[in-house]
N, C-alpha and C positions, 0 to 999 in steps of 0.2 A: 402436080397437085391432083390432076384428073386420074392419073394412073394409081396414085396412092388411095384415092377414094374408091376406085374400082376394086382394088385389091381388098379393101376392108369390106366392101359390099359383097364380094364373092365369098370371102371368108365367113361373113355373117350368115350368108345363105347356106353355105356348106355346113356350118356349125349347127344351124337350126334344123337342117334336114337330118343330120346325124343324130341330133338329140331326139327328134320326133321318131325316127326309125328305131333307135335303140330303146326308147321307152315303150314303144309299141311291141317290140319283140319281148321285152321283159314281162310285159303285161300278158301276152299271149302264152308264154311258157307256163306261168303259174306254178303251183306246187304239185301238179300231177294227179291231184284228186278231183273227182267229179263233184261239182257243187250243184245242188238243186234248190230251187226256191219253192216253198210250200205255197201252192196256189189254191188250196182248199179254203173255201169261205165258210165261216161259222154262221149258221142262220140265227137271226135274232129271235127272241122269245115270241114276238108278234108273228113272225113268219112261220115259226113252228106251229103256233096255234091256228093260223090260216090253213096250213097244209094239213093239219090234223082234222080240222072241220071239213075240208074238201074230201078227205078219205072217208069220213063218216057219211057225208052227204052222198058219196058215190057208192056206198055200201061195202067199201073195202075193209072197214072195221065196224064192230058192233057199238051200240051206245055205251055198254059197260067198258069196253076197251077205250072208247073215246074219253069217258070220264076219268078213267085211271091214268091215261096218258096226259090228259089236261092237268090233272092234279100234280103229276110228276113235273111237268113243265113249269107250272106256277110256283113250285117249291124251290126251283133253282135259284 
C-alpha cells in the first residue's frame, strides 16, 4: 500500500512539474512580436488648467495665450 501511494505521489509531483514548466515555456515563447503597453497618462482638464496657470504666472506665456488656451481646454 505504501509503495502504491508513493508511486502516485511521485507521479503527481512529476506531472505537476511538467505542467508548470511546459505552460511557462509556452508563455515565454509568445508570438515573436514585441508588445508594449502605453504608459502615457492623459492629464485631466483640471490639471491642464493648473499647468496653464503656472505657465502664465511664471511668464512662459502671455495673458492672451493663456486666455486662448484656457478657452480651448474648456471647450473639450
